[in-house]
C-alpha positions in Angstrom: 101.0 62.1 85.3 102.4 63.5 88.7 105.4 61.0 88.3 106.7 63.0 85.3 107.2 66.0 87.7 110.3 66.9 89.6 110.0 66.4 93.4 109.8 70.3 93.7 107.2 70.3 91.0 105.3 67.8 92.7 104.9 70.1 95.8 102.9 72.7 93.6 100.5 70.2 92.4 97.9 70.6 95.1 94.6 71.8 95.9 94.1 75.6 96.7 93.9 76.8 100.3 90.3 76.3 101.5 89.4 80.1 101.5 91.0 80.7 98.2 89.1 77.5 96.9 85.8 78.9 98.4 86.3 82.1 96.3 86.9 80.4 93.1 84.4 77.6 93.5 81.7 80.1 93.5 83.5 82.7 91.1 80.2 82.7 88.9 77.9 82.2 91.7 78.1 85.3 93.7 75.1 86.8 95.3 73.1 89.5 93.5 69.7 90.6 94.9 67.9 90.4 91.3 70.0 87.9 89.5 71.2 85.5 91.9 69.7 85.9 95.4 70.7 82.6 96.7 74.5 83.1 95.6 77.6 83.3 97.9 78.2 86.4 99.8 82.0 86.4 99.7 83.2 88.1 102.8 86.4 86.1 102.8 88.4 87.7 100.0 89.7 91.3 100.9 88.3 93.1 98.1 86.1 96.5 98.0 83.0 96.5 95.8 82.0 100.0 96.7 83.2 102.2 94.0 83.4 99.8 91.1 81.6 102.2 88.7 83.4 105.4 89.6 86.8 103.6 89.3 85.7 101.9 85.9 84.4 105.4 84.6 87.7 107.1 85.7 89.8 104.1 83.9 88.1 104.9 80.7 88.9 108.4 80.8 92.5 107.7 81.8 92.7 105.3 78.9 91.9 108.5 76.8 94.7 110.3 78.4 97.4 107.7 78.6 100.6 108.0 76.8 100.5 105.1 74.4 103.1 105.2 71.8 105.9 102.7 70.6 107.8 103.4 73.7 104.9 102.3 75.9 104.3 98.8 74.2 108.0 97.6 74.2 110.2 96.4 77.1 111.0 99.1 79.8 112.9 98.7 83.3 111.6 95.7 85.0 111.2 97.7 88.4 108.8 100.1 86.4 109.2 102.8 83.9 110.5 106.2 85.0 107.2 107.7 84.4 105.2 105.2 86.3 107.8 105.4 89.4 107.5 108.9 89.3 104.0 109.1 89.4 103.9 106.5 92.3 106.2 108.4 94.0 104.4 112.0 93.8 101.2 110.2 94.9 102.6 108.5 97.8 104.7 111.4 98.8 101.5 112.7 100.3 100.6 109.6 102.2 104.1 108.7 103.5 105.7 112.2 104.3 103.4 114.9 103.5 103.4 117.4 100.7 105.4 120.0 103.1 108.0 117.4 104.1 111.6 118.1 103.7 112.1 114.3 102.9 111.3 113.9 99.2 110.1 110.4 97.8 111.5 109.9 94.2 111.4 107.4 91.6 114.9 106.0 92.9 113.0 104.8 96.0 110.3 103.1 94.2 110.3 99.6 92.6 106.9 98.4 91.0 106.1 94.6 90.6 103.1 92.2 90.1 101.3 92.7 93.4 101.9 93.4 97.0 102.7 89.6 97.5 105.6 89.7 95.2 106.9 92.8 97.0 106.8 91.0 100.4 108.4 87.9 98.9 111.1 89.9 97.2 111.9 91.8 100.5 112.2 88.4 102.4 114.5 87.1 99.6 116.6 90.2 99.8 116.8 90.7 103.6 116.9 87.0 105.0 118.3 83.6 104.5 116.1 80.5 104.4 115.4 79.6 108.1 115.7 83.1 109.3 112.5 84.6 111.0 110.5 87.8 110.7 108.6 88.9 113.9 104.9 89.7 113.1 102.5 91.1 115.5 99.3 88.8 115.9 96.6 88.7 114.7 98.3 89.2 111.4 97.3 88.9 107.8 97.1 85.1 107.1 99.0 85.3 103.8 102.0 86.8 105.3 103.2 83.3 106.1 103.0 82.1 102.5 104.4 85.4 101.0 107.6 85.1 103.0 107.9 81.3 103.5 106.6 79.6 100.5 109.4 80.3 98.2 111.7 82.6 100.3 111.9 80.1 103.1 111.5 82.6 105.9 109.6 81.8 109.0 106.8 83.9 110.4 106.8 84.2 114.1 103.5 85.4 115.5 103.9 87.8 118.5 100.5 88.1 120.3 100.0 91.6 121.3 97.4 94.5 121.4 97.3 97.9 119.5 100.2 99.1 121.8 102.7 96.7 120.1 104.0 95.7 123.5 107.7 96.0 123.8 107.8 93.1 126.5 106.0 91.0 123.9 108.4 91.4 121.2 111.4 91.0 123.5 110.1 87.6 124.7 109.4 86.4 121.0 112.9 87.5 120.0 114.5 85.7 123.0 112.6 82.7 122.5 113.3 82.5 118.8 117.0 83.1 119.4 117.0 80.3 122.1 115.6 78.1 119.3 118.6 78.7 117.0 116.9 81.0 114.6 118.0 84.3 113.6 115.5 87.2 113.7 116.1 89.3 110.6 113.1 91.9 110.5 109.8 93.0 111.8 106.9 92.6 109.4 103.4 94.2 110.2 100.5 95.6 108.4 99.7 99.4 109.2 96.6 99.8 109.2 96.3 96.4 110.7 94.7 93.6 108.8 92.6 91.8 110.1 91.6 94.0 112.8 91.3 97.2 111.1 92.9 99.4 113.6 95.2 102.4 113.0 98.4 102.2 115.2 99.0 105.2 117.3 102.4 107.1 116.8 103.8 106.0 120.0 103.1 102.3 119.4 105.0 102.5 116.1 107.7 104.4 117.7 108.1 101.8 120.2 108.5 99.1 117.6 111.1 101.2 115.7 113.0 101.4 119.0 113.0 97.6 119.3 114.0 97.1 115.8 117.0 99.6 116.1 118.1 98.2 119.3 118.3 94.6 118.0 119.4 95.7 114.4 116.4 94.6 112.5 114.9 95.9 109.5 111.2 96.8 109.3 108.8 96.0 106.7 105.5 98.1 107.1 102.7 96.9 104.7 100.6 100.1 104.4 98.2 98.8 101.7 95.2 100.2 103.5 96.6 103.6 104.4 93.9 105.3 102.4 91.1 103.5 103.7 91.0 105.1 107.0 87.4 106.0 107.6 87.4 106.7 111.4 87.6 110.5 111.9 89.3 109.7 115.5 92.2 107.8 113.7 95.3 109.3 112.4 97.4 107.1 110.2 101.2 108.0 110.1 103.5 106.1 108.0 106.2 104.1 109.7 108.8 105.6 107.1 108.0 109.0 108.6 108.3 108.1 112.2 112.0 106.5 111.8 115.0 108.5 112.3 116.9 109.5 109.3 119.9 107.5 110.1 117.8 104.4 110.2 115.5 105.3 107.2 117.3 102.8 104.9 116.2 99.9 107.2 112.5 100.5 106.8 110.6 99.5 103.8 107.1 100.1 102.9 104.9 98.1 100.7 101.7 98.9 99.0 99.5 98.3 96.1 96.6 99.4 93.8 94.6 96.3 95.0 92.8 97.8 98.1 92.7 101.6 98.2 92.1 101.8 94.5 89.8 98.7 94.3 92.0 97.4 91.4 93.1 93.9 92.7 92.8 92.4 89.3 95.5 94.7 88.0 98.1 92.9 90.2 100.2 96.0 90.8 102.2 96.5 94.0 105.3 98.5 95.0 108.0 98.7 97.5 109.4 102.1 98.9 112.9 101.9 100.2 115.7 104.4 100.8 118.3 101.4 100.5 119.4 101.4 96.9 120.4 98.1 97.1 116.9 96.9 97.8 115.7 98.6 94.6 118.3 97.3 92.5 117.5 93.8 93.9 114.0 94.3 93.0 115.0 95.4 89.4 116.5 91.9 89.2 114.2 89.8 90.7 111.2 91.4 89.2 112.5 90.4 85.8 110.2 87.4 86.5 107.1 89.5 87.9 107.2 92.8 86.4 104.1 94.9 85.6 102.9 95.1 81.8 103.9 98.4 80.0 100.1 99.0 79.2 99.1 98.6 82.8 101.8 101.2 83.9 100.8 103.6 81.3 97.2 103.2 82.4 97.9 103.8 86.1 100.3 106.6 85.5 97.2 108.6 83.8 94.9 107.4 86.6 97.3 108.9 89.2 97.3 112.1 87.5 93.3 112.5 87.3 92.0 115.3 89.3 88.9 113.2 90.2 90.9 110.4 91.8 91.0 112.1 95.3 87.2 112.5 95.4 86.7 108.9 94.4 89.0 107.7 97.3 87.1 110.1 99.7 83.7 108.6 98.4 85.2 105.0 98.9 85.9 106.0 102.6 82.4 107.3 103.3 80.9 104.3 101.8 83.2 102.1 103.9 82.2 103.8 107.1 78.5 103.3 106.2 79.0 99.5 105.4 81.0 99.0 108.6 78.5 100.6 110.7 75.5 98.6 109.1 77.5 95.2 109.4 78.9 95.7 112.9 75.5 97.0 114.3 73.9 94.0 112.8 76.1 91.8 114.5 75.8 93.6 117.8 72.0 92.9 117.5 72.8 89.4 117.4 74.8 89.5 120.4 78.1 89.0 118.5 81.0 91.1 119.8 83.4 92.8 117.3 86.7 94.6 117.6 86.5 98.3 116.6 87.8 98.9 113.2 89.0 102.2 112.1 90.4 101.4 108.4 90.5 98.7 105.9 87.6 96.4 104.6 87.1 94.1 107.2 85.9 93.5 110.9 86.9 90.7 113.3 83.7 89.2 115.1 83.5 86.8 118.1 81.6 83.7 117.1 82.7 81.6 120.2 79.1 81.3 121.3 78.3 79.2 118.2 81.1 76.8 118.7 80.4 73.2 120.0 83.6 73.1 121.8 86.1 75.9 122.5 88.8 74.6 120.1 90.1 75.2 116.9 88.7 72.1 115.4 85.1 73.4 116.2 86.0 76.8 114.6 86.7 74.9 111.2 83.3 73.2 111.7 81.6 76.4 112.3 83.4 77.9 109.1 82.0 74.9 107.0 78.5 75.4 108.3 78.5 79.1 107.4 79.9 78.5 104.1 77.9 75.5 103.1 74.5 76.3 104.7 74.4 80.1 104.7 76.5 80.5 101.7 78.8 83.1 103.4 82.5 82.9 103.1 84.2 84.3 106.1 87.7 83.5 107.5 88.5 81.7 110.5 90.7 83.5 113.1 93.2 80.6 113.4 94.6 81.6 110.0 95.5 85.0 111.4 97.1 83.8 114.6 94.3 84.3 117.0 95.1 82.9 120.4 91.6 81.6 121.0 89.0 80.0 118.7 85.9 81.7 117.5 87.1 84.7 115.9 86.3 85.2 112.2 87.3 88.0 109.7 84.6 89.4 107.4 85.0 91.6 104.6 81.9 94.0 104.6 82.9 96.4 101.6 79.7 95.7 99.6 76.7 97.6 99.0 74.0 98.1 101.6 71.7 95.2 100.2 74.5 92.7 100.2 75.6 93.6 103.9 72.1 93.4 105.0 71.6 90.0 103.2 74.8 88.6 105.1 73.4 89.7 108.4 69.8 88.3 107.6 71.6 84.9 106.8 73.7 85.0 110.0 70.7 85.6 112.1 69.6 82.0 111.3 72.6 80.6 113.3 71.9 79.0 116.5 74.1 79.6 119.6 75.3 76.5 121.5 73.3 76.3 124.8 
């Protein structure tokens, strides 16, 4: 039946990416100690399962408090209702600027949409032409590439660097991209970082902003994990708070209810921008990807619940515990990891388990872990890692599930 489709339509008739396929192939075969002890431990999908009950209980309470009238069940502004965007602005004011800041985040600086993926794609469409490039510090969130390129046509240029966000590395990448005849239009990065889980220090982000301002670039700071910082020594500061007021309209923050609120299935993200043209652009483009009025009403009520802060603090404590169980379990196996401070994942070095030190062998190892151990993890090549053997594993599960993953991984044999 493929012949009846357009050429562009045929492009979309394809199998899912391997990691996504791995998730959905076992969607009804997930590990459960009592009901399904041989099921898949899905450490490849960035979701937290640590406060499912608490969030569901709070949602039931919020459903009783939500404003549900004729006004809430009909069309509303495509970028989000005034009530929803105001509730978002009030909550993220504390995260981005702080409650005592002179800079106030209002509904005018907020656009809601059907997930953070839509927010990133929309920003790519509004800021760049097809063939333009975004610089992204590597390792980076693998789906950044699809988010900005699949439909918007923007190129993702990885910039290998550490947590200092080396100015020299960005200058080199900028010059090389320009020599190839491509225009660099913006910097895109996740803060805290996905997949490593580090929280960038203030001086590193300031250095990145200095580079952007010198080269007249916009900055997209994906702060979807800002409320998952569990390391007491880490101090998250929003990129938008650090940028000079004169350049604030060139910095755009994305976030979502998916990670911090463990509501990935709600498909609700947002963009914060002090460029009114960006918000107006969202209002037009999200005609095709707006959030349902019912979801907006429910989440508006959720953001007003006094218990929300306690649940998110509980989530951070449980994240810290799960991280220590998993990272220490890997250490006992002699598997090095990068220190994580936030997020729901850890990068682990399985290079001793590769038949050859090449990315093809990394793929073979992934298939072995998936098919034989029934654990889904993510190969580092997807995140722009410079050498093979790194894998990202999402550990935000109950203690029993994390320990089961460690038990299975201990059956792996290192290459002599």
